[in-house]
DOKOLLUM-622286 format. One record per atom (N, C-alpha, C): x, y negated, z; residue in three letters. Coordinates in steps of 0.2 Angstrom, whole numbers, plus 5000, padded with zeros to 4 digits. Atoms other than C-alpha are relative to their C-alpha. Layout:
residues N
XYZala...
END
This chain:
residues 413
500350025006unk552645275540unk500450044994unk499649975006unk553945385530unk499950075000unk500049935001unk554345565530unk499450045003unk500649974997unk553145635543unk499449974999unk500650045001unk551945495540unk499550034995unk500449985006unk551345565523unk500150074998unk499949935002unk551845745524unk499450044999unk500649965001unk550045805525unk499749984993unk500250025006unk549645695510unk500450044994unk499649985005unk551145755500unk499950084999unk500149925001unk550845945504unk499450014996unk500649995003unk549045925499unk500149994992unk499950025007unk549645845482unk500450064997unk499649955003unk550945985479unk499550064998unk500549945002unk549446115479unk499749994993unk500350015007unk548946035462unk500450034995unk499549985005unk550546095454unk500250075002unk499749935000unk551246275451unk500749995000unk499350005000unk553046325452unk500249994993unk499850015007unk553046305433unk500049934998unk500050085001unk552946115435unk500749994996unk499450025004unk554146045422unk500549965004unk499550034997unk555845995428unk500149924998unk499950075001unk556145805429unk500749994998unk499350015002unk557645745419unk500449965005unk499750044995unk558145615432unk499649985006unk500450014994unk557245635448unk500249955005unk499850054995unk558345525458unk499849934997unk500250065003unk558045385445unk499349985001unk500850004999unk556145415446unk499949975007unk500150024993unk556245395465unk500249935001unk499750074999unk557345245464unk499549954997unk500550045003unk556045165452unk499449985005unk500650014996unk554645195464unk500249965007unk499750044994unk555745125479unk500149934998unk499950075002unk556144975469unk499349965000unk500750035000unk554244945467unk499849985007unk500250024994unk553944955485unk500449955004unk499650054997unk555444845489unk499749934997unk500350065003unk554644715477unk499449985004unk500750014996unk552944735486unk500249975007unk499850024993unk553744725503unk500349935001unk499750065000unk554744575499unk499549944999unk500550055001unk553244475493unk499550005006unk500450004994unk552244525508unk500349975006unk499750034994unk553444495522unk500449944999unk499750065001unk554344355513unk499549945001unk500650054999unk552644255514unk500049985007unk500050014993unk552744265533unk500649955001unk499550044999unk554444185532unk500049934997unk500150065003unk553944035522unk499449965001unk500750034998unk552243995530unk500149925002unk499950074998unk552943825537unk500149964994unk499950045007unk553543775519unk499449994996unk500650015004unk551943805510unk499549965004unk500550044996unk550943735524unk500149924999unk499850075001unk551943575523unk499949974993unk500150025007unk551943565504unk499349994998unk500750005002unk550043595502unk499649965005unk500350054995unk549743475517unk499450045004unk500449964996unk548843605528unk500450025007unk499749984994unk549143655546unk500250075000unk499849945000unk550043815550unk499450055001unk500649955000unk548343905556unk499750004994unk500450005007unk547543855539unk500550044995unk499549975005unk549143915530unk500050085001unk500049934999unk548944085538unk499450044996unk500549975004unk547344115528unk500350034994unk499749975006unk548544155513unk500350075002unk499749934997unk549344295524unk499450045001unk500649964999unk547644355529unk499750024993unk500349985006unk547044355511unk500350064997unk499649955002unk548444465506unk499850075003unk500249944996unk547944585520unk499350034997unk500749985002unk546144585514unk500050034993unk499949975007unk546744625496unk500250075001unk499849934999unk547544785503unk499450045003unk500649974997unk546044825514unk499450014995unk500649995004unk544744795501unk500250024993unk499949995007unk545544785484unk500450074998unk499649945002unk546744935485unk499650075000unk500449945000unk545445075490unk499549994994unk500550005005unk544245005477unk500450014993unk499649985006unk545645015463unk500150075000unk499949935000unk546045185469unk499450044998unk500649975001unk544245245468unk499949994992unk500250015007unk543945165451unk500550034995unk499549975004unk545545235444unk500250075002unk499949944997unk545345405452unk500350054995unk499849965006unk545545495435unk500549984995unk499550025004unk546845395428unk500750035001unk499449974999unk548545465425unk500449955005unk499750044995unk549645405439unk500649964997unk499550045003unk551045345428unk499649934997unk500450055003unk549745235419unk499849955005unk500250044995unk549045175435unk500549965003unk499450044997unk550745125443unk500249954995unk499750065005unk551245025427unk499449955000unk500550055000unk549544935427unk500049965007unk500050044993unk549744895446unk500649955000unk499550045000unk551444825442unk499849934996unk500250065004unk550644705429unk499649965005unk500450044995unk549344655442unk500449965005unk499650034995unk550744625455unk500449944997unk499750055004unk551644515442unk499649945000unk500550055001unk550044415439unk499949965007unk500250024994unk549644395457unk500649955003unk499450044998unk551444325462unk500149954996unk499950055004unk551644225447unk499549945001unk500550054999unk550044135450unk500149975007unk499950034993unk550444115469unk500649954999unk499550055001unk552044025463unk499849934997unk500250065004unk551043905453unk499449975004unk500750024997unk549543875466unk500149935002unk500050084999unk549143685467unk499749995007unk500350014993unk548243705484unk499950065003unk500149954996unk547843815498unk499550054998unk500549955002unk546243885491unk500250044995unk499849965006unk546943945475unk500650055003unk499549964997unk548444015485unk499750065003unk500449954996unk547244115496unk499850054995unk500349965005unk546444185480unk500550054997unk499549965003unk548044235472unk500450055004unk499749954996unk548744315487unk499650065001unk500449945000unk547244425488unk500150054994unk499949975006unk547544475470unk500750045001unk499449964999unk549344525474unk500050055005unk500149954995unk548844615490unk499650064997unk500449955003unk547644725480unk500450064997unk499549955003unk549144815472unk500250055005unk499649974995unk549944875488unk499850075002unk500249934998unk548945025495unk499950044994unk500149965005unk548545085478unk500750034997unk499449985002unk550345085473unk500350055004unk499749964996unk550945175488unk499650075000unk500449945001unk549545305486unk500250044994unk499849965006unk549945345468unk500750025000unk499249994999unk551845335472unk500150075004unk499949944997unk551545475484unk499950064996unk500249955004unk550745585471unk500650014995unk499449995004unk552245555459unk500650035004unk499449974996unk553545585473unk499950075001unk500149934999unk552745745477unk500150054994unk499949965006unk552745805459unk500850004998unk499350005001unk554545755457unk500450055004unk499649964996unk555245845471unk499850075000unk500249935000unk554145995470unk499750035006unk500349974993unk553346115483unk500550005005unk499650004994unk554046095500unk500449945002unk499550064999unk554945935498unk499649934999unk500450065001unk553545805496unk500149955005unk499950054994unk553745725513unk500749974999unk499350035001unk555645695509unk499949964994unk500050045006unk555245625492unk499649935002unk500450064999unk553945505499unk500449955005unk499650044995unk555145455513unk500549954996unk499650035005unk556345405499unk499749944997unk500450065003unk555045295491unk499849955005unk500250054994unk554445215507unk500649965002unk499450044998unk556245165510unk500149934998unk500050065003unk556045025499unk499649955004unk500350044996unk554844945511unk500449985006unk499550014994unk556044965526unk500549954998unk499450045002unk557444885516unk499749934998unk500350075001unk556244735511unk500049965007unk500050044993unk556044695530unk500749985002unk499350024998unk557944695532unk500349954996unk499650045005unk558544615516unk499549964996unk500550035005unk557044565505unk499749945004unk500350064996unk556144455518unk500449955002unk499550054999unk557644365525unk500349964994unk499750035006unk558344335508unk499449954997unk500550045003unk556644275502unk499949935004unk500050064996unk556544155517unk500649954998unk499550045002unk558244095513unk499949964993unk500250035006unk557744055495unk499549955001unk500550044999unk556243975500unk500249935004unk499850064997unk557143855512unk500549964996unk499550045004unk558443805500unk499849984993unk500250015007unk557543815483unk499349985000unk500750015000unk555743795488unk499650075000unk500449944999unk554343915493unk499850034993unk500349975006unk553743935475unk500650044996unk499549965003unk555443995469unk500150075003unk500049934997unk555344135482unk499550044997unk500549965004unk553744195473unk500350024993unk499749985007unk554644185456unk500650055001unk499549954999unk556044285464unk499750075001unk500349944999unk554844415469unk499750034993unk500249985007unk554144415451unk500650034996unk499449975003unk555944445445unk500150075002unk499949934997unk556144595456unk499450054997unk500549965003unk554444655450unk500150024993unk499949995007unk554944645432unk500650065000unk499549945000unk556544755436unk499750065002unk500349944998unk555444875445unk499550034994unk500449985006unk554244885430unk500450034995unk499649975005unk555644915418unk500250075002unk499749934997unk556345055429unk499450055000unk500649955000unk554545135430unk499950024993unk500149985007unk554345125411unk500550054998unk499449965002unk556045205409unk500050075003unk499849944996unk556045335422unk499350045003unk500649964997unk554245385427unk499850064994unk500149955005unk553845555419unk499349994996unk500650005004unk552545565405unk499850074999unk500349944999unk551545715409unk499350005002unk500749994998unk549745775410unk499950035008unk500049984993unk550245845427unk499849955005unk500150064996unk550045675434unk499349974999unk500750025001unk548245655429unk499649995006unk500450014994unk546945595441unk499650065003unk500349954997unk545945695453unk499249985000unk500850014999unk544045705458unk499949955004unk500250054996unk543245555464unk499650035006unk500349974994unk542145665475unk500450035006unk499549984995unk543645735484unk500249945004unk499850064997unk544245565488unk499549975004unk500650034996unk542545505494unk499850045006unk500149964994unk542345655505unk500349985006unk499650024994unk543645595517unk499749945004unk500350064997unk542645435520unk499450025005unk500649984995unk541245545529unk500350035006unk499749974994unk542445605542unk500149945006unk500050054995unk542245505559unk500749995002unk499350014997unk544045545565unk500449964995unk499650055005unk544745455549unk499849935002unk500150074998unk543845295554unk500249985007unk499850014993unk544245315572unk500849985000unk499250015001unk546145325567unk500149944997unk499950065004unk545945185555unk499949945005unk500150054996unk545245075569unk500650005005unk499450004996unk546645125581unk500649974997unk499450045004unk547945075568unk499949934999unk500250075002unk547044915563unk500149965007unk499950044994unk546944855581unk500750005003unk499449994997unk548544925588unk500649974997unk499450035003unk549744875575unk500049934999unk500150085001unk549044695574unk500549965004unk499550044996unk550344645587unk500649994997unk499450015004unk551744665575unk500049944996unk500150065005unk550944535564unk499949945004unk500050064995unk550544425579unk500649975002unk499450024999unk552344415581unk500449984993unk499650015007unk553144435563unk499749944996unk500350065004unk551944305555unk500349935003unk499850064996unk552544175568unk500749995002unk499350004998unk554344205569unk500349934999unk499750075001unk554744035561unk499849955006unk500250054995unk553743935574unk500450025007unk499649984994unk554544045588unk500749975000unk499350035000unk556243995583unk500149935000unk500050075000unk555943815579unk499749965005unk500550034996unk554543765590unk500150025008unk499949974994unk554843875605unk500750005003unk499350004998unk556743905606unk500349944998unk499750075002unk557043735598unk500750014996unk499449995004unk558343805586unk499849984992unk500150025006unk558643755568unk499750064995unk500349955004unk557643835554unk500450054996unk499649955004unk559143915546unk500150065004unk499949944996unk559144045560unk499450054999unk500649965001unk557444105554unk500150074996unk499849935004unk558144235541unk500350055005unk499749954996unk559244305554unk499550035005unk500649974996unk557744325566unk499650054997unk500349955004unk556844415552unk500450064999unk499649945001unk558244525549unk500150055006unk500049964993unk558344575568unk499450045000unk500649975000unk556544615567unk500050064995unk500049945005unk556744725551unk500550065002unk499649944997unk558244825559unk499650045005unk500449964995unk557144865574unk499550044997unk500549965003unk555744925562unk500450064997unk499749955003unk557045035553unk500250055005unk499849954995unk557645115569unk499450035003unk500649974997unk555945135576unk499750054996unk500349955005unk555345225560unk500450065001unk499549945000unk556845345561unk499850045006unk500149964994unk556545395579unk499250025000unk500749994999unk554645385578unk499850064995unk500149945004unk554645515563unk500150065003unk499849934996unk555545645574unk499550015005unk500549994995unk554345615588unk499350034998unk500649985003unk552845625577unk499950074998unk500049935002unk553345795571unk500050055006unk500049964995unk553545865588unk499449995005unk500650014995unk552045785598unk499549964997unk500650045003unk550345725592unk499949945003unk500350064996unk550145585605unk500649965002unk499550044997unk551845535612unk500249944996unk499750055004unk552445425598unk499549945001unk500550065000unk550845315598unk500049975007unk500150024993unk550645305617unk500649965002unk499450034998unk552445265620unk500149934996unk499950065005unk552545145605unk499549945002unk500550054998unk550945045610unk500249975007unk499850024994unk551445045628unk500649965001unk499350045000unk553244985625unk499949934997unk500150065003unk552644845614unk499649955004unk500450054995unk551444775627unk500549975005unk499550034995unk552844755639unk500449954997unk499650055004unk553944665626unk499649944998unk500450065002unk552444545621unk500049965007unk500050044993unk552344495640unk500749965000unk499350044999unk554244455640unk500049944995unk500050055005unk554044355624unk499649945002unk500550064998unk552544255631unk500349965006unk499750044994unk553444215647unk500649974999unk499350025000unk555244195642unk500349994993unk499749995007unk555344195623unk500349934998unk499650065002unk555944015623unk500750005000unk499349994999unk557644075628unk500250054994unk499849965006unk558444145612unk500350065002unk499749934997unk559444275622unk499550055001unk500649964999unk557744345626unk499650024994unk500449995006unk556844315610unk500350054995unk499749965006unk558044405598unk499950075002unk500149934998unk558144565608unk499350035000unk500749985000unk556244565610unk499750014993unk500349995007unk555944545592unk500350064997unk499849935002unk557044695588unk499650055004unk500449954996unk556044785602unk499350014997unk500749995002unk554344745595unk500050044993unk500049965007unk554844805577unk500150075002unk499949934998unk555544965585unk499550035003unk500549974997unk554145005596unk499450014996unk500649995005unk552744975583unk500250054995unk499949955005unk553645075570unk500150075003unk500049934996unk553945215583unk499350035000unk500749984999unk552045225584unk499750024993unk500349995007unk551645215565unk500050074997unk500049945003unk552245385560unk499550055003unk500649964997unk551045465573unk499449984997unk500650035002unk549645355567unk499950044993unk500149975007unk549945415549unk499950085000unk500149935000unk550145595553unk499350025002unk500749994998unk548545595562unk499549984995unk500450025005unk547645505548unk500050054995unk499949955006unk548245615534unk499850075002unk500249944998unk547945765545unk499350015000unk500750005000unk546145725546unk499750014993unk500350005007unk545945715527unk500650024995unk499449985004unk547445805518unk499750014993unk500349985007unk546245845503unk499949944996unk500150075004unk546145655498unk500649964999unk499350034999unk547945615495unk500049934997unk499950075003unk547845455484unk499649955004unk500450054996unk546445375494unk500349995007unk499750014993unk547245415511unk500649964999unk499450045001unk548845335504unk499849925000unk500250075001unk547845175500unk499749985007unk500350024993unk546845185517unk500549995005unk499550014995unk548445205527unk500249935000unk499850075001unk549045045520unk499549955001unk500650044999unk547344965521unk500049995008unk500150014993unk547344995540unk500649965003unk499550054998unk549044915542unk499949934998unk500150075003unk548544765532unk499449975003unk500550034996unk546944745542unk500349985006unk499650024994unk548144745557unk500349934998unk499650065002unk549144605547unk499549945001unk500550054999unk547544505546unk499849985007unk500250014993unk546944525564unk500549975004unk499550044997unk548644475570unk500149934998unk499950075003unk548744325559unk499449965003unk500650034997unk546944275564unk500149985007unk499950014993unk547244305582unk500549955002unk499550054999unk548844205582unk499849934998unk500250065002unk548044065573unk499549975005unk500550024995unk546644055586unk500349975006unk499750024994unk547844035600unk500449934998unk499650065002unk548843905590unk499549945000unk500550055001unk547243805586unk499849985007unk500250024993unk546843805605unk500549965004unk499550044997unk548443715608unk500450045006unk499649964995unk549243855619unk500750014999unk499350005001unk550943835612unk500250064994unk499749965005unk552043925599unk500050085002unk500049934998unk552244085609unk499350035002unk500649974998unk550444105613unk499750054995unk500349955004unk550144215598unk500150075002unk499949934997unk550844365607unk499550025004unk500549984996unk549444365619unk499450024996unk500549985005unk548244385604unk500250084999unk499849945001unk549244535600unk500050055006unk500149954994unk549244605618unk499350025000unk500749984999unk547344605618unk499850054995unk500149955006unk547244695601unk500350065001unk499649944999unk548544825605unk499750045006unk500349964994unk547744865622unk499450034998unk500749975003unk546044885613unk500250074996unk499949945004unk546845005601unk500350065004unk499849954996unk547745105614unk499550035004unk500649974997unk546145125624unk499650044996unk500449965005unk545245185609unk500350064999unk499649935002unk546545315605unk499950055006unk500049954995unk546645395622unk499350025002unk500749984999unk544745395624unk499750044995unk500349975006unk544345465607unk500550054996unk499649965004unk545645525595unk500550055003unk499549964997unk546945595607unk499650065003unk500449944997unk545545725613unk499950054994unk500149965006unk545545795595unk500650024997unk499449985004unk546745885584unk499850004992unk500150015007unk546945855565unk499950074997unk500149945004unk546345995553unk500750024998unk499449985003unk547746105547unk500149984993unk499950015007unk548546055531unk500050064996unk500049945004unk548146185518unk500650014996unk499449995003unk549646265511unk499950054994unk500249965006unk549546325493unk500750044998unk499549965003unk550646455485unk499950024993unk
END
């Protein structure tokens, strides 16, 4: 999901600018501001998974019902982000990013104040509508900052904020929620968002070079069958990561029978696995069009079985949590290389669609897990929902997309 994942998108964006593009005064600070924004977004998203037991208890709903808030966020990314991207296609990327920060603050501030689960679901949808649009616009700015030939590296730096959120932001958010209340966790996310907003105001370049593009070009990508096939492969396959991550709290407390204070550590283990898998998966995706996804999906299926059968043993659960994070992130760069390769001429929309696919996976994983819990199959039963969904994604890939090759990314000089 990092350097190789968006290289097609970034190279396509670089074609809009010439070698005469004005030099940015503080390019590292601009990239830091974008990364801080993705860190805030990731902390809000993944931190919600770590406090699901807290707000379900406080709002007097079951955990399966509480997952509706997680699902609503995912649908915000799937539906809201592409809609915002299209509606704001001609808006300067600086203006768009700052507007998205404001919407992010509103969504999380309202989440912290939600009096019941129904309104929390609505407010999480609002917060989720920011994510994909922010990443898509951020890719455009990152490519502009680094200039021709370095767009992939720039976007990798920006997306680093999301990886750090899984390692630090989410466990810290869970810790805050456990000790100060789940509402305070969302206020902490708002505070990080305010810092990100201030950094973006200070360090985003003011230039017409970041003006929006043609709506027609963005929409053209939606007419390509391979884009939608890859979208389905990602949405189905990656869902198992969320069938696990969303329910790490119950895994630790209800299955392994350990104290809730261990949950932040379990989340951090999962996050470290994601970082490792992303690093290795990016290298593989650059060399082989299929291996990363097939190995990643295949590996996670084995690990899901281990958790389902023996996850009540903490000595097995924690290594498997690391492994699920690593194997899924090992697959994601290949997914994104494929997706952007099929539509490199629609950079901002592809950025939003990439994140929409992953968050539809979030929704599918949470819904599948909730179904197994409602059926009374036990805390670890959520992994079997993930197993079914990832198997479907793998079969779809090998029978359709794996038989085709992405269109070459146009290189502009």
